[in-house]
PDB file of N, CA, C and O in Angstrom:
ATOM      1  N   MET A   1      46.312   5.512  57.206  1.00  0.00           N
ATOM      2  CA  MET A   1      45.591   6.560  58.276  1.00  0.00           C
ATOM      3  C   MET A   1      45.391   8.067  56.944  1.00  0.00           C
ATOM      4  O   MET A   1      44.759   9.108  57.129  1.00  0.00           O
ATOM      5  N   GLU A   2      46.195   7.641  55.646  1.00  0.00           N
ATOM      6  CA  GLU A   2      46.231   8.313  53.911  1.00  0.00           C
ATOM      7  C   GLU A   2      44.643   8.290  54.157  1.00  0.00           C
ATOM      8  O   GLU A   2      43.834   9.203  54.320  1.00  0.00           O
ATOM      9  N   GLU A   3      44.531   7.115  54.125  1.00  0.00           N
ATOM     10  CA  GLU A   3      42.868   6.464  53.349  1.00  0.00           C
ATOM     11  C   GLU A   3      41.811   6.798  54.325  1.00  0.00           C
ATOM     12  O   GLU A   3      40.885   7.375  53.755  1.00  0.00           O
ATOM     13  N   THR A   4      41.638   6.659  55.458  1.00  0.00           N
ATOM     14  CA  THR A   4      41.040   6.964  56.352  1.00  0.00           C
ATOM     15  C   THR A   4      40.439   8.338  56.672  1.00  0.00           C
ATOM     16  O   THR A   4      39.287   8.626  56.998  1.00  0.00           O
ATOM     17  N   TYR A   5      42.067   9.504  56.407  1.00  0.00           N
ATOM     18  CA  TYR A   5      41.951  10.707  56.226  1.00  0.00           C
ATOM     19  C   TYR A   5      40.542  11.389  55.025  1.00  0.00           C
ATOM     20  O   TYR A   5      39.748  12.321  55.150  1.00  0.00           O
ATOM     21  N   ASN A   6      40.792  10.349  53.892  1.00  0.00           N
ATOM     22  CA  ASN A   6      40.726  10.809  52.266  1.00  0.00           C
ATOM     23  C   ASN A   6      39.085  10.644  52.915  1.00  0.00           C
ATOM     24  O   ASN A   6      38.287  11.580  52.905  1.00  0.00           O
ATOM     25  N   TYR A   7      38.775   9.280  53.464  1.00  0.00           N
ATOM     26  CA  TYR A   7      37.761   9.138  53.188  1.00  0.00           C
ATOM     27  C   TYR A   7      36.721  10.082  54.179  1.00  0.00           C
ATOM     28  O   TYR A   7      35.761  10.552  53.569  1.00  0.00           O
ATOM     29  N   TYR A   8      36.827  10.481  55.963  1.00  0.00           N
ATOM     30  CA  TYR A   8      36.158  11.213  56.240  1.00  0.00           C
ATOM     31  C   TYR A   8      36.185  12.499  55.680  1.00  0.00           C
ATOM     32  O   TYR A   8      35.032  12.924  55.603  1.00  0.00           O
ATOM     33  N   VAL A   9      37.299  13.576  55.109  1.00  0.00           N
ATOM     34  CA  VAL A   9      37.048  14.511  55.014  1.00  0.00           C
ATOM     35  C   VAL A   9      35.989  14.595  54.022  1.00  0.00           C
ATOM     36  O   VAL A   9      35.359  15.643  54.167  1.00  0.00           O
ATOM     37  N   LYS A  10      35.563  13.872  53.066  1.00  0.00           N
ATOM     38  CA  LYS A  10      34.092  13.821  52.156  1.00  0.00           C
ATOM     39  C   LYS A  10      32.727  14.001  53.235  1.00  0.00           C
ATOM     40  O   LYS A  10      31.795  14.694  52.825  1.00  0.00           O
ATOM     41  N   LEU A  11      32.619  13.317  54.728  1.00  0.00           N
ATOM     42  CA  LEU A  11      31.871  13.850  55.525  1.00  0.00           C
ATOM     43  C   LEU A  11      32.214  14.863  56.047  1.00  0.00           C
ATOM     44  O   LEU A  11      31.238  15.612  56.009  1.00  0.00           O
ATOM     45  N   ILE A  12      33.178  15.431  56.606  1.00  0.00           N
ATOM     46  CA  ILE A  12      32.550  16.987  57.669  1.00  0.00           C
ATOM     47  C   ILE A  12      32.619  17.543  56.838  1.00  0.00           C
ATOM     48  O   ILE A  12      33.316  17.270  55.862  1.00  0.00           O
ATOM     49  N   ALA A  13      31.563  18.968  57.040  1.00  0.00           N
ATOM     50  CA  ALA A  13      31.517  20.368  56.300  1.00  0.00           C
ATOM     51  C   ALA A  13      32.468  20.614  56.588  1.00  0.00           C
ATOM     52  O   ALA A  13      32.993  20.267  57.647  1.00  0.00           O
ATOM     53  N   GLU A  14      33.206  21.612  55.308  1.00  0.00           N
ATOM     54  CA  GLU A  14      34.750  22.707  55.834  1.00  0.00           C
ATOM     55  C   GLU A  14      33.858  23.179  56.461  1.00  0.00           C
ATOM     56  O   GLU A  14      33.753  22.278  57.293  1.00  0.00           O
ATOM     57  N   LYS A  15      32.528  24.448  56.948  1.00  0.00           N
ATOM     58  CA  LYS A  15      32.305  25.340  57.527  1.00  0.00           C
ATOM     59  C   LYS A  15      31.619  24.763  58.611  1.00  0.00           C
ATOM     60  O   LYS A  15      30.485  24.410  58.284  1.00  0.00           O
ATOM     61  N   PRO A  16      31.994  24.474  60.144  1.00  0.00           N
ATOM     62  CA  PRO A  16      30.662  23.893  60.539  1.00  0.00           C
ATOM     63  C   PRO A  16      29.806  24.490  61.812  1.00  0.00           C
ATOM     64  O   PRO A  16      29.911  24.431  63.037  1.00  0.00           O
ATOM     65  N   TYR A  17      28.493  25.370  60.446  1.00  0.00           N
ATOM     66  CA  TYR A  17      27.806  25.718  60.891  1.00  0.00           C
ATOM     67  C   TYR A  17      27.410  24.536  61.699  1.00  0.00           C
ATOM     68  O   TYR A  17      27.847  23.392  61.571  1.00  0.00           O
ATOM     69  N   PRO A  18      26.015  25.210  63.038  1.00  0.00           N
ATOM     70  CA  PRO A  18      25.319  23.890  63.600  1.00  0.00           C
ATOM     71  C   PRO A  18      23.871  24.109  62.749  1.00  0.00           C
ATOM     72  O   PRO A  18      23.359  25.111  62.248  1.00  0.00           O
ATOM     73  N   THR A  19      23.452  22.662  62.828  1.00  0.00           N
ATOM     74  CA  THR A  19      21.964  22.697  62.119  1.00  0.00           C
ATOM     75  C   THR A  19      20.869  22.021  63.013  1.00  0.00           C
ATOM     76  O   THR A  19      20.863  20.877  63.470  1.00  0.00           O
ATOM     77  N   ALA A  20      19.724  23.262  63.177  1.00  0.00           N
ATOM     78  CA  ALA A  20      18.744  22.750  63.796  1.00  0.00           C
ATOM     79  C   ALA A  20      18.499  20.894  63.659  1.00  0.00           C
ATOM     80  O   ALA A  20      17.906  20.374  64.603  1.00  0.00           O
ATOM     81  N   LYS A  21      18.922  20.062  62.601  1.00  0.00           N
ATOM     82  CA  LYS A  21      18.962  18.595  62.086  1.00  0.00           C
ATOM     83  C   LYS A  21      20.231  18.005  63.180  1.00  0.00           C
ATOM     84  O   LYS A  21      20.272  16.804  63.448  1.00  0.00           O
ATOM     85  N   GLY A  22      21.280  19.019  63.790  1.00  0.00           N
ATOM     86  CA  GLY A  22      22.712  17.791  64.454  1.00  0.00           C
ATOM     87  C   GLY A  22      22.052  18.031  65.505  1.00  0.00           C
ATOM     88  O   GLY A  22      22.144  17.170  66.380  1.00  0.00           O
ATOM     89  N   ILE A  23      21.267  19.117  65.764  1.00  0.00           N
ATOM     90  CA  ILE A  23      21.186  19.475  67.681  1.00  0.00           C
ATOM     91  C   ILE A  23      20.423  18.683  67.350  1.00  0.00           C
ATOM     92  O   ILE A  23      21.014  17.604  67.347  1.00  0.00           O
ATOM     93  N   GLN A  24      18.797  18.488  66.874  1.00  0.00           N
ATOM     94  CA  GLN A  24      18.164  17.401  66.941  1.00  0.00           C
ATOM     95  C   GLN A  24      18.754  16.139  67.334  1.00  0.00           C
ATOM     96  O   GLN A  24      18.711  15.726  68.493  1.00  0.00           O
ATOM     97  N   THR A  25      19.154  15.691  66.637  1.00  0.00           N
ATOM     98  CA  THR A  25      19.941  14.416  66.403  1.00  0.00           C
ATOM     99  C   THR A  25      20.414  13.739  67.913  1.00  0.00           C
ATOM    100  O   THR A  25      20.209  12.556  68.183  1.00  0.00           O
ATOM    101  N   ILE A  26      21.099  14.729  68.867  1.00  0.00           N
ATOM    102  CA  ILE A  26      21.718  15.036  69.633  1.00  0.00           C
ATOM    103  C   ILE A  26      20.856  15.090  70.841  1.00  0.00           C
ATOM    104  O   ILE A  26      21.159  14.426  71.832  1.00  0.00           O
ATOM    105  N   LEU A  27      19.378  16.142  70.805  1.00  0.00           N
ATOM    106  CA  LEU A  27      18.481  16.135  71.944  1.00  0.00           C
ATOM    107  C   LEU A  27      18.067  14.382  71.567  1.00  0.00           C
ATOM    108  O   LEU A  27      17.961  13.663  72.561  1.00  0.00           O
ATOM    109  N   ASP A  28      17.878  13.827  70.409  1.00  0.00           N
ATOM    110  CA  ASP A  28      16.950  12.438  70.690  1.00  0.00           C
ATOM    111  C   ASP A  28      18.175  11.456  71.149  1.00  0.00           C
ATOM    112  O   ASP A  28      17.919  10.256  71.241  1.00  0.00           O
ATOM    113  N   TRP A  29      19.341  11.865  71.405  1.00  0.00           N
ATOM    114  CA  TRP A  29      20.270  10.734  71.994  1.00  0.00           C
ATOM    115  C   TRP A  29      19.981  10.533  73.402  1.00  0.00           C
ATOM    116  O   TRP A  29      20.180   9.629  74.213  1.00  0.00           O
ATOM    117  N   SER A  30      19.273  12.050  73.423  1.00  0.00           N
ATOM    118  CA  SER A  30      19.405  12.027  74.923  1.00  0.00           C
ATOM    119  C   SER A  30      18.459  10.748  75.700  1.00  0.00           C
ATOM    120  O   SER A  30      17.855   9.851  75.113  1.00  0.00           O
ATOM    121  N   LYS A  31      18.546  10.987  77.272  1.00  0.00           N
ATOM    122  CA  LYS A  31      17.319   9.801  77.859  1.00  0.00           C
ATOM    123  C   LYS A  31      16.396  11.278  79.071  1.00  0.00           C
ATOM    124  O   LYS A  31      15.590  11.369  79.996  1.00  0.00           O
ATOM    125  N   ARG A  32      16.983  11.858  78.467  1.00  0.00           N
ATOM    126  CA  ARG A  32      16.220  13.211  79.381  1.00  0.00           C
ATOM    127  C   ARG A  32      14.382  13.262  78.721  1.00  0.00           C
ATOM    128  O   ARG A  32      14.153  14.454  78.517  1.00  0.00           O
ATOM    129  N   THR A  33      13.386  12.595  78.434  1.00  0.00           N
ATOM    130  CA  THR A  33      11.955  12.878  77.492  1.00  0.00           C
ATOM    131  C   THR A  33      12.380  14.815  77.469  1.00  0.00           C
ATOM    132  O   THR A  33      12.749  15.403  76.453  1.00  0.00           O
ATOM    133  N   ASP A  34      12.225  15.363  78.618  1.00  0.00           N
ATOM    134  CA  ASP A  34      11.646  16.760  78.003  1.00  0.00           C
ATOM    135  C   ASP A  34      13.156  17.720  77.085  1.00  0.00           C
ATOM    136  O   ASP A  34      12.881  18.889  76.816  1.00  0.00           O
ATOM    137  N   ALA A  35      14.563  17.249  76.673  1.00  0.00           N
ATOM    138  CA  ALA A  35      15.602  17.666  75.859  1.00  0.00           C
ATOM    139  C   ALA A  35      15.026  16.606  74.794  1.00  0.00           C
ATOM    140  O   ALA A  35      15.424  17.041  73.713  1.00  0.00           O
ATOM    141  N   ARG A  36      14.471  15.724  74.616  1.00  0.00           N
ATOM    142  CA  ARG A  36      13.769  15.122  73.168  1.00  0.00           C
ATOM    143  C   ARG A  36      13.093  15.822  72.690  1.00  0.00           C
ATOM    144  O   ARG A  36      12.899  15.848  71.475  1.00  0.00           O
ATOM    145  N   LYS A  37      12.472  16.691  73.645  1.00  0.00           N
ATOM    146  CA  LYS A  37      11.375  17.260  73.111  1.00  0.00           C
ATOM    147  C   LYS A  37      11.351  18.861  72.682  1.00  0.00           C
ATOM    148  O   LYS A  37      10.322  19.495  72.453  1.00  0.00           O
ATOM    149  N   ALA A  38      12.683  19.373  72.623  1.00  0.00           N
ATOM    150  CA  ALA A  38      13.237  20.638  72.882  1.00  0.00           C
ATOM    151  C   ALA A  38      13.450  20.572  71.572  1.00  0.00           C
ATOM    152  O   ALA A  38      13.760  19.800  70.664  1.00  0.00           O
ATOM    153  N   ASN A  39      13.008  22.292  71.951  1.00  0.00           N
ATOM    154  CA  ASN A  39      13.706  23.130  69.662  1.00  0.00           C
ATOM    155  C   ASN A  39      14.547  22.992  70.067  1.00  0.00           C
ATOM    156  O   ASN A  39      14.996  23.090  71.209  1.00  0.00           O
ATOM    157  N   PRO A  40      15.133  22.565  68.563  1.00  0.00           N
ATOM    158  CA  PRO A  40      16.563  22.074  68.410  1.00  0.00           C
ATOM    159  C   PRO A  40      17.099  23.699  68.211  1.00  0.00           C
ATOM    160  O   PRO A  40      18.153  24.046  68.743  1.00  0.00           O
ATOM    161  N   ALA A  41      16.414  24.502  67.531  1.00  0.00           N
ATOM    162  CA  ALA A  41      17.033  26.397  67.866  1.00  0.00           C
ATOM    163  C   ALA A  41      16.777  26.767  68.316  1.00  0.00           C
ATOM    164  O   ALA A  41      16.504  27.873  67.849  1.00  0.00           O
ATOM    165  N   GLN A  42      16.500  26.652  69.486  1.00  0.00           N
ATOM    166  CA  GLN A  42      17.121  27.962  71.225  1.00  0.00           C
ATOM    167  C   GLN A  42      18.322  27.299  71.336  1.00  0.00           C
ATOM    168  O   GLN A  42      18.914  27.781  72.302  1.00  0.00           O
ATOM    169  N   PHE A  43      19.319  25.955  70.535  1.00  0.00           N
ATOM    170  CA  PHE A  43      20.709  25.914  70.811  1.00  0.00           C
ATOM    171  C   PHE A  43      22.034  26.292  70.173  1.00  0.00           C
ATOM    172  O   PHE A  43      23.233  26.490  70.372  1.00  0.00           O
ATOM    173  N   ILE A  44      20.716  26.259  68.974  1.00  0.00           N
ATOM    174  CA  ILE A  44      21.696  27.482  68.461  1.00  0.00           C
ATOM    175  C   ILE A  44      22.666  28.423  68.301  1.00  0.00           C
ATOM    176  O   ILE A  44      22.180  29.472  67.879  1.00  0.00           O
ATOM    177  N   GLN A  45      23.860  28.469  68.470  1.00  0.00           N
ATOM    178  CA  GLN A  45      24.694  30.002  68.758  1.00  0.00           C
ATOM    179  C   GLN A  45      25.890  29.620  67.789  1.00  0.00           C
ATOM    180  O   GLN A  45      26.948  29.064  68.080  1.00  0.00           O
ATOM    181  N   ALA A  46      25.351  30.154  66.321  1.00  0.00           N
ATOM    182  CA  ALA A  46      26.593  30.152  64.804  1.00  0.00           C
ATOM    183  C   ALA A  46      27.300  31.646  65.378  1.00  0.00           C
ATOM    184  O   ALA A  46      28.345  31.816  64.749  1.00  0.00           O
ATOM    185  N   SER A  47      27.130  32.456  66.088  1.00  0.00           N
ATOM    186  CA  SER A  47      28.411  33.511  66.085  1.00  0.00           C
ATOM    187  C   SER A  47      29.816  33.408  66.051  1.00  0.00           C
ATOM    188  O   SER A  47      30.500  34.410  65.841  1.00  0.00           O
ATOM    189  N   ILE A  48      30.226  32.492  66.203  1.00  0.00           N
ATOM    190  CA  ILE A  48      32.214  32.205  67.379  1.00  0.00           C
ATOM    191  C   ILE A  48      32.075  31.276  65.201  1.00  0.00           C
ATOM    192  O   ILE A  48      32.793  31.961  64.473  1.00  0.00           O
ATOM    193  N   VAL A  49      31.707  30.645  64.763  1.00  0.00           N
ATOM    194  CA  VAL A  49      31.668  30.513  63.424  1.00  0.00           C
ATOM    195  C   VAL A  49      31.455  31.236  62.309  1.00  0.00           C
ATOM    196  O   VAL A  49      32.152  31.192  61.296  1.00  0.00           O
ATOM    197  N   GLU A  50      30.427  31.952  62.497  1.00  0.00           N
ATOM    198  CA  GLU A  50      30.358  33.360  61.647  1.00  0.00           C
ATOM    199  C   GLU A  50      31.563  33.829  61.750  1.00  0.00           C
ATOM    200  O   GLU A  50      32.333  33.338  60.924  1.00  0.00           O
ATOM    201  N   LYS A  51      32.218  34.936  62.767  1.00  0.00           N
ATOM    202  CA  LYS A  51      33.254  35.645  63.175  1.00  0.00           C
ATOM    203  C   LYS A  51      34.511  34.806  62.160  1.00  0.00           C
ATOM    204  O   LYS A  51      35.054  35.323  61.183  1.00  0.00           O
ATOM    205  N   LEU A  52      34.781  33.405  62.688  1.00  0.00           N
ATOM    206  CA  LEU A  52      35.615  32.666  62.210  1.00  0.00           C
ATOM    207  C   LEU A  52      35.625  33.298  60.566  1.00  0.00           C
ATOM    208  O   LEU A  52      36.597  33.839  60.039  1.00  0.00           O
ATOM    209  N   ASP A  53      33.786  32.990  59.695  1.00  0.00           N
ATOM    210  CA  ASP A  53      33.843  32.704  58.896  1.00  0.00           C
ATOM    211  C   ASP A  53      33.314  33.348  58.080  1.00  0.00           C
ATOM    212  O   ASP A  53      32.559  33.006  57.170  1.00  0.00           O
ATOM    213  N   LYS A  54      33.952  34.980  58.574  1.00  0.00           N
ATOM    214  CA  LYS A  54      34.203  36.444  58.182  1.00  0.00           C
ATOM    215  C   LYS A  54      35.431  37.147  58.187  1.00  0.00           C
ATOM    216  O   LYS A  54      35.677  38.241  57.680  1.00  0.00           O
ATOM    217  N   GLN A  55      36.427  36.127  59.040  1.00  0.00           N
ATOM    218  CA  GLN A  55      37.428  36.709  58.994  1.00  0.00           C
ATOM    219  C   GLN A  55      38.443  36.148  58.168  1.00  0.00           C
ATOM    220  O   GLN A  55      39.655  36.349  58.254  1.00  0.00           O
ATOM    221  N   GLY A  56      37.824  35.416  57.350  1.00  0.00           N
ATOM    222  CA  GLY A  56      38.562  34.151  56.095  1.00  0.00           C
ATOM    223  C   GLY A  56      38.954  32.934  56.724  1.00  0.00           C
ATOM    224  O   GLY A  56      39.215  31.957  56.021  1.00  0.00           O
ATOM    225  N   PHE A  57      39.053  32.855  58.454  1.00  0.00           N
ATOM    226  CA  PHE A  57      40.261  31.282  58.719  1.00  0.00           C
ATOM    227  C   PHE A  57      39.607  30.740  58.342  1.00  0.00           C
ATOM    228  O   PHE A  57      40.102  29.677  57.966  1.00  0.00           O
ATOM    229  N   ILE A  58      38.498  30.816  58.151  1.00  0.00           N
ATOM    230  CA  ILE A  58      37.829  29.003  57.948  1.00  0.00           C
ATOM    231  C   ILE A  58      39.092  28.571  56.460  1.00  0.00           C
ATOM    232  O   ILE A  58      40.099  27.863  56.471  1.00  0.00           O
ATOM    233  N   ASP A  59      38.419  29.394  55.300  1.00  0.00           N
ATOM    234  CA  ASP A  59      39.091  29.869  53.667  1.00  0.00           C
ATOM    235  C   ASP A  59      40.272  29.291  54.028  1.00  0.00           C
ATOM    236  O   ASP A  59      40.569  28.370  53.267  1.00  0.00           O
ATOM    237  N   GLY A  60      41.236  29.530  55.103  1.00  0.00           N
ATOM    238  CA  GLY A  60      42.612  30.005  54.381  1.00  0.00           C
ATOM    239  C   GLY A  60      42.857  28.722  55.498  1.00  0.00           C
ATOM    240  O   GLY A  60      44.030  28.754  55.870  1.00  0.00           O
ATOM    241  N   LEU A  61      42.039  27.529  56.182  1.00  0.00           N
ATOM    242  CA  LEU A  61      42.405  26.543  56.722  1.00  0.00           C
ATOM    243  C   LEU A  61      42.660  25.525  55.476  1.00  0.00           C
ATOM    244  O   LEU A  61      43.696  24.860  55.480  1.00  0.00           O
ATOM    245  N   TYR A  62      41.927  25.424  54.641  1.00  0.00           N
ATOM    246  CA  TYR A  62      42.191  24.385  53.260  1.00  0.00           C
ATOM    247  C   TYR A  62      42.840  25.205  51.443  1.00  0.00           C
ATOM    248  O   TYR A  62      42.855  24.600  50.371  1.00  0.00           O
ATOM    249  N   LYS A  63      43.284  26.660  51.681  1.00  0.00           N
ATOM    250  CA  LYS A  63      44.681  26.547  51.180  1.00  0.00           C
ATOM    251  C   LYS A  63      46.011  26.140  51.545  1.00  0.00           C
ATOM    252  O   LYS A  63      46.572  26.202  52.639  1.00  0.00           O
ATOM    253  N   LYS A  64      46.552  25.567  50.051  1.00  0.00           N
ATOM    254  CA  LYS A  64      47.644  24.878  50.381  1.00  0.00           C
ATOM    255  C   LYS A  64      48.782  25.583  49.935  1.00  0.00           C
ATOM    256  O   LYS A  64      49.907  25.126  50.134  1.00  0.00           O
TER     257      LYS A  64
END
């Protein structure tokens, strides 16, 4: 379990801000043609992550 955790923890961003590239990946997986043509930027809403980041909550998760 620890080995698996150590492998995957390196692949995940510490601060999970949404990105246009990530949203585009999800849109590309869609079976709907109109979704695949959508602008990924219109789906990005980072205010919750920003608020948690500014409050120091995210950084606090990584303190030992």
